[in-house]
C-alpha positions in Angstrom: -13.2 94.9 215.2 -15.2 98.2 215.1 -11.8 100.2 214.7 -10.4 98.0 212.2 -13.5 98.1 210.1 -14.4 101.8 210.3 -10.6 103.0 210.0 -9.4 100.7 207.5 -12.6 99.7 205.1 -14.4 103.0 205.0 -16.1 103.4 201.5 -15.2 99.6 200.8 -17.6 96.8 200.0 -17.1 93.9 202.6 -19.2 91.0 203.7 -19.9 90.4 207.4 -20.9 87.3 209.1 -23.0 87.4 212.2 -22.3 85.4 215.3 -24.8 82.4 215.8 -26.7 83.2 212.6 -26.0 81.3 209.2 -26.1 84.7 207.3 -23.6 86.9 205.7 -24.4 90.7 204.9 -22.6 92.5 202.1 -22.4 96.3 201.8 -20.2 99.5 201.7 -18.8 100.5 205.0 -20.2 104.1 205.4 -19.4 104.8 208.9 -19.9 103.9 212.7 -21.2 105.4 215.9 -19.6 103.9 219.0 -19.8 100.3 218.4 -22.4 100.1 215.7 -21.1 100.0 211.9 -23.2 101.1 209.3 -23.5 99.5 205.8 -25.1 100.6 202.8 -26.6 97.8 200.9 -26.9 97.7 196.9 -30.4 98.9 196.9 -29.2 102.1 198.9 -30.8 101.2 202.2 -28.8 101.3 205.4 -28.2 98.6 208.0 -26.7 99.0 211.3 -24.8 96.2 213.0 -23.5 95.9 216.5 -19.7 95.2 216.2 -19.9 92.6 219.0 -22.1 90.4 216.7 -19.6 90.2 214.0 -17.8 86.9 213.8 -15.7 87.7 211.0 -15.4 89.6 207.6 -14.0 89.7 204.5 
């Protein structure tokens, strides 16, 4: 899932659902490092998500 998101959705806003938690996170894909995906949120802060924790995205 890491390669799919970082290669095809770089610079795009996506919503990510986390495995085992009833939350979704929306932000712009700004990069990745190994298996960590970096999203920039609307307020300008960045969040780092381990790709193995992603249930799905849209």
